[in-house]
N, C-alpha and C positions, 0 to 999 in steps of 0.2 A: 268309571272313575279313574283319573290318571294316577299313576304311581308317584307319590310325593318325593321319594328318594331319587327317581329318575329325573324329575323336574329340577331338583336342587343340583344334581350333577350337571345338567345342561346349562343352568344359570352360572354355575361355577366355571365351567369350561368357556362359556361366552365371556365372562368378565376377565378371565386369564388371557384369552385371545385379544380382547380389547386393550388390556393393559400392555401387552407385548407390542401391539400396533402403535399405540400412543408413545411408548418409550422409543420405538424405532424412529418415529417421525421427529420427536424431540432431539434425539441423538443426531439424526441427519441434519436438521436445521442448525444445531450447534456446531457441528463439524464444518458445514459449508459456509457459515456466516461469521462465526466468532473465533475460530481457531486461526492463529497466524499462519499464513501460508509461507513456506520457505521459498526463497528465490535462489536458483542455481548460482553457484559462485561464478561460473562462466558468464552468465548474464550480467551479474554485478560488475565483473571485470570489463566486459564489453562496454557497458554503460559508462563506467569511469573513464576508460580510454577514449571513448567518443566525446565525452564532456571535455576532457583536457585538450583534445584535438580542436574542438569547436572554440574553446577559450583562446588557444594560440592563434587561430585564424582571426578572431575578432581583435585580439591584442595587436597583431601585425597591421590591422587596418586602423589602429589608433583609437579603438573604443575605450571609453572611460568606465572603469569598474568601481569607482570610489563610493558610489551609492549602494553597491551590492545588488545589481539588477538580476532579474531572471534572464538567463541566456537562451533558453528554449523551452517552450511548452510541449515540444514533440521531439525530444532527443532521440528516442527509440519508442517502439510501441510500449505504452504504459510507463514512460519515464520522462522526467523533466530534469533540467540542470539549472541550479541557482548559485549565485555567488554571494558570499557573506564575509563579514570581517571576522578575524580570529584573534582575540576573543570577540564574540558576537556583540554588536552594538544595537541600541534601540532602533536605529535606521533600518536594520536588517529585518525588523518585524513589521515594517510598514507594508500595507497591501501592494502598493505600487512597485515595491522591490521584491515581491515574491511571485512565484509562478502561479498564474491564475488557474491553470488546469489542475494543479495539485490542490489548491485551496478549495476549488469547486468539487473535488472528488472525482474528476474525470480520469485521472491517472493515480496509480497507487505508489509509485516509486520515484525517488529523487536522488540526484547526485548533488552534493554540496561541495563547492570549491571555495577557497578563500580568494580574496581579491587579487592575489598574486598567481592564482591558477593551481594551487596545491590542493590535493584531495583532502577534504575533511571527513566526509562520510558518504556512503552510498547505501541506500536501503529501500 
């Protein structure tokens, strides 16, 4: 006949172990998927500088920015650059004036310049 106290201890140890494993899995999923990942300042600065450089090149070629077009869906790895009015206008929210790669979730970061080429934000 099995010892009932030993059986209860084994069950308790099993459930404690199972709880630890489940909590570890949940914590890992939360950390990897839901916590905002910080971008190094040097990467943000590089993206902003590259965006301004691209804007100036296009401006010299006579490109029209009055609609607030997307300048690049591939500014750098995981970055796009978009132009908008400052303050923002409804035309800036039209899909044809936004970067498709960002809208589709293919990139995580963007640089936003006003239609004069001034940095609004980069994140």
